[in-house]
GUFI-652228 format. One record per residue (C-alpha): residue number from 1; residue in one letter; x, z, y. Coordinates in steps of 0.2 Angstrom, whole numbers, plus 5000, padded with zeros to 4 digits. Example, Ala and Ser with C-alpha at 12.3 -4.5 7.8 and 13.67 -1.06 7.14 Angstrom:
GUFI-652228
SITE    nr   rest     xx     zz     yy
SITE     1      A   5062   5039   4978
SITE     2      S   5068   5036   4995
END
This chain:
GUFI-652228
SITE    nr   rest     xx     zz     yy
SITE     1      M   6655   4626   4950
SITE     2      R   6638   4628   4942
SITE     3      T   6641   4617   4927
SITE     4      L   6657   4626   4924
SITE     5      A   6653   4641   4922
SITE     6      L   6637   4636   4913
SITE     7      L   6649   4627   4901
SITE     8      A   6659   4642   4897
SITE     9      L   6642   4651   4894
SITE    10      V   6639   4638   4880
SITE    11      L   6654   4639   4872
SITE    12      S   6658   4659   4875
SITE    13      S   6638   4658   4864
SITE    14      L   6645   4646   4851
SITE    15      L   6662   4656   4848
SITE    16      L   6652   4674   4845
SITE    17      A   6638   4664   4833
SITE    18      C   6653   4660   4822
SITE    19      P   6656   4672   4810
SITE    20      T   6675   4665   4807
SITE    21      P   6685   4656   4818
SITE    22      V   6685   4637   4817
SITE    23      L   6702   4629   4811
SITE    24      A   6705   4613   4814
SITE    25      Q   6710   4603   4800
SITE    26      S   6716   4586   4793
SITE    27      Q   6704   4573   4785
SITE    28      Q   6713   4576   4768
SITE    29      E   6711   4595   4769
SITE    30      M   6693   4592   4770
SITE    31      N   6691   4577   4759
SITE    32      R   6700   4593   4746
SITE    33      E   6687   4604   4752
SITE    34      A   6672   4594   4748
SITE    35      E   6679   4588   4732
SITE    36      D   6682   4607   4727
SITE    37      G   6664   4611   4734
SITE    38      F   6655   4598   4722
SITE    39      R   6667   4604   4708
SITE    40      R   6661   4623   4709
SITE    41      A   6641   4613   4710
SITE    42      D   6645   4604   4696
SITE    43      V   6649   4619   4685
SITE    44      E   6636   4628   4691
SITE    45      L   6623   4614   4686
SITE    46      N   6631   4614   4668
SITE    47      R   6628   4632   4667
SITE    48      V   6609   4631   4671
SITE    49      Y   6608   4614   4659
SITE    50      Q   6616   4622   4644
SITE    51      E   6606   4638   4646
SITE    52      L   6590   4627   4648
SITE    53      L   6592   4617   4633
SITE    54      P   6593   4628   4616
SITE    55      R   6576   4633   4624
SITE    56      L   6566   4617   4624
SITE    57      P   6559   4609   4609
SITE    58      G   6569   4595   4602
SITE    59      P   6559   4582   4611
SITE    60      V   6556   4589   4626
SITE    61      R   6578   4593   4625
SITE    62      E   6580   4574   4620
SITE    63      K   6570   4570   4635
SITE    64      L   6581   4580   4647
SITE    65      I   6595   4572   4639
SITE    66      D   6588   4555   4643
SITE    67      A   6585   4562   4661
SITE    68      Q   6599   4568   4663
SITE    69      L   6607   4554   4661
SITE    70      A   6599   4547   4671
SITE    71      W   6601   4559   4685
SITE    72      I   6619   4556   4683
SITE    73      R   6619   4539   4688
SITE    74      F   6607   4540   4700
SITE    75      R   6620   4554   4707
SITE    76      D   6633   4543   4708
SITE    77      A   6626   4528   4714
SITE    78      E   6618   4541   4728
SITE    79      A   6636   4546   4735
SITE    80      E   6641   4528   4735
SITE    81      A   6628   4521   4744
SITE    82      R   6628   4536   4757
SITE    83      A   6647   4533   4760
SITE    84      W   6649   4513   4759
SITE    85      E   6650   4510   4777
SITE    86      F   6668   4520   4776
SITE    87      E   6674   4514   4759
SITE    88      G   6694   4512   4759
SITE    89      G   6693   4523   4775
SITE    90      T   6700   4541   4774
SITE    91      M   6683   4549   4778
SITE    92      Y   6676   4540   4760
SITE    93      P   6682   4555   4751
SITE    94      F   6672   4568   4761
SITE    95      L   6655   4559   4763
SITE    96      Y   6656   4555   4743
SITE    97      Y   6659   4570   4737
SITE    98      S   6648   4581   4751
SITE    99      S   6635   4568   4744
SITE   100      L   6639   4572   4727
SITE   101      E   6637   4592   4731
SITE   102      D   6620   4591   4739
SITE   103      T   6613   4582   4727
SITE   104      T   6620   4593   4712
SITE   105      R   6614   4607   4720
SITE   106      Q   6598   4601   4722
SITE   107      R   6596   4596   4701
SITE   108      S   6604   4612   4700
SITE   109      E   6590   4621   4707
SITE   110      D   6576   4609   4700
SITE   111      L   6582   4616   4682
SITE   112      R   6585   4632   4688
SITE   113      I   6567   4634   4694
SITE   114      W   6560   4624   4675
SITE   115      L   6573   4636   4665
SITE   116      E   6564   4653   4675
SITE   117      S   6546   4645   4673
SITE   118      L   6551   4645   4655
SITE   119      S   6557   4667   4655
SITE   120      A   6540   4668   4664
SITE   121      G   6531   4663   4651
SITE   122      S   6522   4648   4662
SITE   123      E   6529   4633   4650
SITE   124      S   6520   4632   4636
SITE   125      F   6528   4617   4619
END
């Protein structure tokens, strides 16, 4: 009885901690949401990247373009590596797109920091 009361207390605490109710979803819905999350992150990354490029002198701009192309190959390979265990399964897209989103958000943040440092005048070329 004591264990049951403790379990009820823990569950009620979790429900109160959630700002919105947690709804069961199908794997297909979760996969679609993961892909949408990646697409949104990619749009933001491209916005920051396009804002940064014209602020850089020619040789540095070319290096960033090369780095971005290499980063895209890394991002895609990283996502495949993280999801490989579920290849061919229903969870593969969820893990793949979640990895793409995480990596893309990090890259976006890295470029945003660079852009902000240019705006603050701390980078000199």
